C-alpha positions as CSV (number, residue, x, y, z in Angstrom):
1,X,39.3,29.8,23.1
2,X,37.1,29.1,20.1
3,X,33.7,27.6,20.9
4,X,32.9,24.1,19.7
5,X,30.4,24.4,16.8
6,X,30.3,20.7,16.0
7,X,26.6,19.7,15.7
8,X,25.2,17.2,18.1
9,X,24.6,13.9,16.3
10,X,21.1,12.5,16.2
11,X,19.9,9.2,14.9
12,X,16.8,9.3,12.8
13,X,15.6,5.8,12.0
14,X,12.9,5.2,9.4
15,X,11.1,1.9,9.5
16,X,9.5,1.0,6.2
17,X,10.0,2.2,2.6
18,X,6.5,3.4,2.0
19,X,5.5,6.5,0.0
20,X,6.0,8.9,2.8
21,X,9.5,7.7,3.7
22,X,10.5,7.6,0.0
23,X,9.6,11.3,-0.1
24,X,11.4,12.0,3.2
25,X,14.6,10.4,1.9
26,X,14.4,12.3,-1.3
27,X,14.0,15.6,0.6
28,X,16.9,14.8,2.9
29,X,19.0,14.1,-0.2
30,X,18.1,17.5,-1.6
31,X,18.3,19.3,1.8
32,X,20.6,17.5,4.2
33,X,20.6,18.5,7.9
34,X,23.9,18.7,9.7
35,X,24.3,16.3,12.6
36,X,21.8,13.7,11.4
37,X,22.6,10.0,11.1
38,X,19.8,8.7,8.8
39,X,18.9,5.0,8.7
40,X,16.3,3.1,6.7
41,X,15.1,-0.4,7.7
42,X,13.0,-2.2,5.1
43,X,12.7,-5.8,4.0
44,X,13.0,-5.0,0.3
45,X,15.3,-2.9,-1.9
46,X,12.4,-2.0,-4.2
47,X,9.1,-0.4,-3.0
48,X,6.0,-0.3,-5.2
49,X,4.2,2.9,-6.1
50,X,0.5,2.0,-5.5
51,X,-0.7,4.5,-8.1
52,X,1.0,2.5,-10.9
53,X,0.6,-1.1,-9.6
54,X,-2.7,-1.8,-11.2
55,X,-1.3,-0.5,-14.5
56,X,1.7,-2.9,-14.1
57,X,-0.7,-5.8,-13.6
58,X,-2.7,-4.7,-16.6
59,X,0.5,-4.6,-18.7
60,X,1.0,-0.8,-19.1
61,X,4.2,-0.5,-17.0
62,X,7.2,-2.7,-16.4
63,X,8.6,-3.5,-13.0
64,X,11.1,-0.7,-12.8
65,X,8.6,2.0,-13.9
66,X,6.4,1.4,-10.9
67,X,9.1,0.6,-8.2
68,X,11.3,3.0,-6.3
69,X,14.9,1.8,-5.8
70,X,15.4,2.4,-2.1
71,X,19.1,1.5,-2.2
72,X,19.8,4.2,-4.7
73,X,17.6,6.7,-2.9
74,X,19.3,5.9,0.5
75,X,22.7,6.4,-1.1
76,X,21.8,9.9,-2.3
77,X,20.2,10.7,1.0
78,X,23.5,9.6,2.8
79,X,21.3,7.1,4.7
80,X,22.4,3.7,6.0
81,X,20.1,1.0,4.6
82,X,19.2,-2.2,6.4
83,X,17.4,-4.7,4.3
84,X,15.6,-6.5,7.1
85,X,12.3,-7.1,8.8
86,X,11.6,-5.2,12.0
87,X,10.2,-7.6,14.7
88,X,10.0,-5.3,17.8
89,X,10.9,-2.1,19.6
90,X,12.4,-1.3,23.0
91,X,10.9,2.2,23.6
92,X,12.6,2.7,27.0
93,X,16.1,2.1,25.6
94,X,15.2,3.5,22.1
95,X,16.1,0.5,20.1
96,X,14.7,-1.2,17.0
97,X,15.0,-5.0,16.8
98,X,15.4,-6.7,13.4
99,X,14.8,-10.3,12.4
100,X,18.5,-11.0,11.9
101,X,19.2,-10.1,15.5
102,X,20.4,-6.5,15.0
103,X,19.5,-3.8,17.5
104,X,19.5,-0.3,16.0
105,X,19.6,2.8,18.3
106,X,17.4,5.8,17.6
107,X,16.7,9.2,18.9
108,X,13.8,9.9,16.6
109,X,11.8,7.1,15.0
110,X,9.4,7.2,12.0
111,X,7.2,4.3,11.0
112,X,5.7,3.9,7.5
113,X,5.2,0.2,7.0
114,X,1.8,0.2,5.3
115,X,-0.8,-2.4,6.2
116,X,-1.9,-5.9,5.2
117,X,-5.4,-7.3,4.5
118,X,-7.1,-8.7,7.6
119,X,-7.8,-12.4,7.0
120,X,-6.2,-14.6,9.7
121,X,-9.5,-15.1,11.6
122,X,-11.3,-16.6,8.6
123,X,-10.8,-20.4,8.3
124,X,-8.4,-21.2,5.4
125,X,-7.8,-17.6,4.3
126,X,-4.2,-17.4,5.6
127,X,-3.2,-20.8,4.0
128,X,-5.1,-20.8,0.7
129,X,-5.4,-17.2,-0.5
130,X,-3.0,-14.6,-1.8
131,X,-3.0,-11.3,0.0
132,X,-2.8,-8.0,-1.9
133,X,-0.1,-6.9,0.5
134,X,2.8,-7.2,0.8
135,X,3.0,-6.4,-2.9
136,X,6.2,-8.3,-3.4
137,X,4.5,-11.6,-2.6
138,X,1.4,-10.6,-4.6
139,X,3.6,-10.0,-7.7
140,X,5.5,-13.3,-7.3
141,X,2.2,-15.2,-7.5
142,X,1.0,-12.9,-10.3
143,X,4.1,-13.6,-12.4
144,X,3.7,-17.4,-12.0
145,X,0.1,-17.0,-13.1
146,X,1.2,-15.1,-16.2
147,X,3.7,-17.8,-17.0
148,X,1.0,-20.5,-16.7
149,X,-1.2,-18.6,-19.1
150,X,1.6,-18.0,-21.6
151,X,2.3,-21.8,-21.6
152,X,-1.3,-22.9,-21.8
153,X,-3.6,-20.0,-22.9
154,X,-6.4,-22.4,-23.8
155,X,-6.6,-23.8,-20.3
156,X,-9.7,-22.8,-18.3
157,X,-8.8,-20.3,-15.6
158,X,-10.9,-19.1,-12.7
159,X,-9.7,-16.4,-10.3
160,X,-11.5,-14.7,-7.4
161,X,-10.9,-11.4,-5.7
162,X,-12.4,-11.2,-2.2
163,X,-13.0,-7.5,-1.3
164,X,-15.1,-5.1,-3.4
165,X,-13.5,-1.8,-2.3
166,X,-11.6,0.4,-4.7
167,X,-8.5,-1.8,-4.4
168,X,-10.4,-5.0,-5.2
169,X,-12.3,-3.5,-8.1
170,X,-9.1,-2.1,-9.7
171,X,-7.3,-5.4,-9.1
172,X,-10.1,-7.4,-10.8
173,X,-10.1,-5.1,-13.8
174,X,-6.3,-5.1,-14.0
175,X,-6.0,-8.9,-13.7
176,X,-8.7,-9.4,-16.3
177,X,-6.9,-7.1,-18.8
178,X,-3.5,-8.4,-18.0
179,X,-4.4,-12.1,-18.6
180,X,-6.5,-11.3,-21.7
181,X,-3.4,-9.5,-23.2
182,X,-1.5,-12.7,-22.7
183,X,-4.1,-14.6,-24.7
184,X,-6.1,-16.3,-22.0
185,X,-8.9,-17.9,-23.9
186,X,-11.2,-19.3,-21.2
187,X,-11.0,-16.9,-18.2
188,X,-13.4,-16.2,-15.4
189,X,-12.9,-13.4,-12.9
190,X,-15.1,-13.3,-9.8
191,X,-15.4,-10.4,-7.3
192,X,-16.8,-11.0,-3.9
193,X,-18.2,-8.2,-1.7
194,X,-19.9,-8.8,1.7
195,X,-22.1,-5.7,1.4
196,X,-24.8,-5.2,-1.2
197,X,-22.7,-2.5,-3.1
198,X,-19.2,-2.2,-4.3
199,X,-16.8,0.5,-3.1
200,X,-18.9,1.5,-0.1
201,X,-16.6,4.4,0.8
202,X,-17.2,6.1,-2.6
203,X,-20.0,8.3,-4.0
204,X,-23.0,6.3,-5.3
205,X,-22.3,7.6,-8.9
206,X,-18.8,6.1,-8.8
207,X,-20.2,2.8,-7.5
208,X,-22.8,2.7,-10.3
209,X,-20.2,3.4,-13.0
210,X,-17.7,0.9,-11.8
211,X,-20.3,-1.8,-11.4
212,X,-21.4,-1.3,-15.0
213,X,-17.8,-1.4,-16.2
214,X,-17.2,-4.7,-14.4
215,X,-20.4,-6.3,-15.7
216,X,-19.7,-5.1,-19.3
217,X,-16.3,-6.7,-19.1
218,X,-17.7,-10.0,-17.9
219,X,-16.6,-9.9,-14.3
220,X,-18.9,-12.0,-12.2
221,X,-20.1,-10.1,-9.1
222,X,-21.1,-11.7,-5.8
223,X,-22.6,-8.9,-3.9
224,X,-23.9,-9.4,-0.4
225,X,-21.9,-12.6,-0.2
226,X,-19.8,-12.9,3.0
227,X,-17.0,-15.4,2.4
228,X,-16.8,-17.6,5.5
229,X,-14.3,-20.3,4.5
230,X,-11.6,-21.1,2.0
231,X,-10.4,-24.7,1.6
232,X,-8.4,-26.8,-0.8
233,X,-10.3,-28.7,-3.5
234,X,-9.3,-31.3,-6.1
235,X,-6.8,-30.7,-8.9
236,X,-4.9,-28.0,-7.0
237,X,-8.0,-25.7,-6.9
238,X,-9.3,-23.7,-4.0
239,X,-12.9,-23.7,-2.9
240,X,-14.6,-20.5,-1.6
241,X,-17.7,-20.7,0.5
242,X,-20.0,-17.9,1.6
243,X,-22.4,-17.7,4.4
244,X,-25.3,-18.1,2.0
245,X,-24.0,-21.5,1.0
246,X,-22.6,-20.5,-2.3
247,X,-19.5,-22.5,-3.2
248,X,-17.1,-21.8,-6.0
249,X,-13.9,-23.6,-7.1
250,X,-11.1,-21.3,-8.3
251,X,-7.5,-21.6,-9.4
252,X,-6.4,-18.6,-7.4
253,X,-8.0,-16.5,-4.7
254,X,-6.7,-12.9,-4.0
255,X,-7.5,-11.3,-0.7
256,X,-8.2,-7.5,-0.7
257,X,-10.2,-6.9,2.4
258,X,-10.0,-4.3,5.2
259,X,-6.5,-3.3,6.3
260,X,-4.8,-4.6,9.5
261,X,-1.5,-3.6,11.2
262,X,1.6,-5.6,12.0
263,X,1.5,-7.2,15.5
264,X,4.8,-5.9,16.7
265,X,3.5,-2.3,16.5
266,X,0.8,-2.9,19.1
267,X,3.2,-5.1,21.2
268,X,5.7,-2.3,21.4
269,X,3.6,-0.2,23.7
270,X,2.9,2.6,21.3
271,X,-0.7,3.8,21.7
272,X,-2.8,2.5,18.8
273,X,-6.4,2.4,17.7
274,X,-8.6,-0.8,18.1
275,X,-7.1,-2.2,14.8
276,X,-3.5,-1.7,15.9
277,X,-2.7,1.4,13.9
278,X,-0.5,4.1,15.5
279,X,-2.5,7.1,16.8
280,X,-0.9,10.3,15.8
281,X,-1.7,14.0,16.3
282,X,-1.8,16.7,13.6
283,X,2.0,16.7,13.5
284,X,2.1,13.0,12.5
285,X,3.6,12.4,16.0
286,X,2.6,9.5,18.3
287,X,0.2,10.6,21.0
288,X,2.1,8.6,23.5
289,X,5.7,8.9,22.5
290,X,6.7,12.3,21.1
291,X,10.0,11.0,19.7
292,X,8.0,8.6,17.3
293,X,6.3,9.7,14.1
294,X,4.1,7.6,11.8
295,X,2.6,8.1,8.3
296,X,0.7,6.3,5.6
297,X,-1.6,3.3,6.3
298,X,0.1,2.5,9.6
299,X,-1.0,5.8,11.1
300,X,-4.4,6.9,12.3
301,X,-4.8,10.7,12.8
302,X,-6.9,11.3,15.9
303,X,-8.5,14.5,14.5
304,X,-9.3,13.2,11.0
305,X,-11.1,10.2,9.6
306,X,-8.9,9.2,6.7
307,X,-9.2,6.2,4.5
308,X,-6.2,3.9,4.1
309,X,-5.2,5.3,0.7
310,X,-1.9,6.0,-1.1
311,X,-2.9,9.6,-1.8
312,X,-2.6,10.5,1.9
313,X,0.8,8.7,2.3
314,X,2.1,10.8,-0.6
315,X,0.7,14.1,0.9
316,X,2.2,13.3,4.3
317,X,5.7,12.9,3.0
318,X,6.7,16.5,3.0
319,X,5.1,17.5,6.3
320,X,6.7,14.4,7.9
321,X,10.2,15.5,6.6
322,X,9.6,19.0,7.9
323,X,8.7,17.8,11.4
324,X,11.6,15.4,11.6
325,X,13.8,18.3,10.6
326,X,12.2,20.7,13.0
327,X,12.6,18.1,15.9
328,X,16.3,17.9,15.2
329,X,16.6,21.7,15.1
330,X,14.4,22.1,18.3
331,X,11.8,24.1,16.4
332,X,8.1,24.0,16.9
333,X,6.3,21.4,14.7
334,X,3.9,22.3,11.9
335,X,0.5,20.5,11.6
336,X,-0.5,18.6,8.5
337,X,-4.0,19.3,7.3
338,X,-5.4,16.7,5.0
339,X,-7.6,17.9,2.2
340,X,-11.3,17.3,2.7
341,X,-11.8,16.2,-0.9
342,X,-9.3,14.7,-3.2
343,X,-9.1,13.7,-6.8
344,X,-9.3,10.0,-7.3
345,X,-8.4,8.4,-10.7
346,X,-9.4,4.8,-10.9
347,X,-8.1,2.8,-13.9
348,X,-10.4,0.4,-15.7
349,X,-7.6,-1.8,-17.1
350,X,-8.2,-0.8,-20.7
351,X,-6.4,2.5,-21.0
352,X,-9.2,4.5,-19.5
353,X,-9.9,5.9,-16.0
354,X,-12.8,7.2,-14.0
355,X,-12.3,10.6,-12.2
356,X,-14.0,11.4,-8.9
357,X,-13.7,14.2,-6.4
358,X,-16.5,14.6,-3.7
359,X,-19.8,14.6,-5.6
360,X,-18.2,15.2,-9.0
361,X,-17.5,12.1,-11.2
362,X,-16.4,11.7,-14.8
363,X,-17.1,8.3,-16.6
364,X,-14.2,6.2,-18.1
365,X,-12.2,8.0,-20.7
366,X,-8.8,7.7,-22.4
367,X,-7.9,11.3,-21.5
368,X,-8.4,10.6,-17.8
369,X,-6.0,7.7,-18.0
370,X,-3.5,9.9,-19.9
371,X,-3.8,12.5,-17.1
372,X,-3.3,9.8,-14.4
373,X,-0.4,8.4,-16.4
374,X,1.3,11.9,-16.5
375,X,0.7,12.4,-12.7
376,X,2.1,9.0,-11.8
377,X,5.2,9.3,-14.1
378,X,5.9,12.7,-12.8
379,X,5.8,11.4,-9.2
380,X,8.2,8.6,-10.0
381,X,10.6,10.8,-11.9
382,X,11.6,12.6,-8.6
383,X,13.2,9.4,-7.3
384,X,15.5,8.8,-10.3
385,X,18.9,10.0,-9.2
386,X,21.7,9.4,-11.7
């Protein structure tokens, strides 16, 4: 009698459409594995590419150029797509719970949902500021602001960005450039940083260069100012107050502070760090649940101290795919080793970029922006299936 060679079906469920999962889907579409039922659960059809988002805000890219179509990508990966928000997990029964009431079974789970700025503990921040993530909501507010400027370019406009890390600095420069391109005639951009220096995780040379760029472009810096309250003011304005007593009235306040994790992750019983991010080993595998993997901002590697940066989410995509594949095939997993130093290209909003890697830094130049543009366009091209 002929032996049954039918493969055993396994359900791989991907939660979140971040950079790592976009790459995983792309690799599954190019190299499908027999016996795999692939499912993606994500709230939005389009996922932004963080490398091009500041360029989109500054007016260099349109929406489609900097967003990956997850519906199209899922179709080519032969994956089922659920456009829904995950609200919880049942790890014992291996189920994912969605906001619409669906319960989705998994054998292997991978989580790549990114992070959101931590702000809920500060009075008024949740109600009166615009978080940098999720990006969809950020862009909805940004487009409304653009419409307002187009209608009344002469109207005085004051915006604040709270958080002077790389994300806040790039957002300040991009918003300044984007609104100036639309003809805003009376614009003030304020950048708040609780420590005495911008971009504390970067080399001092980069900090110095970026601070000079901001000052030269007229961005008003509030260094060593710890915002302690945000409240509504008159004429639909918002008032920011810092611990020093400094008070400023703004039209919009954008929040780009330290990252935090979704509550349902910690509530699920997966082992996390003190901030609620999933602890993973070198195989990007949960230290408490071997059938669960995590990548991107939501993951904290126990053996490496990595910043929450898109460059790592991109680099983790292929190793994550390999280990999901190896798990299905009952093969030993391969460790992911993040690079100790990596090239960072920071746009200045004006068609130039700063390059930095370790102790090496190059000041703003058009050629560096051109290089960044080529890298970013090449990355996005891999997801364009006809």
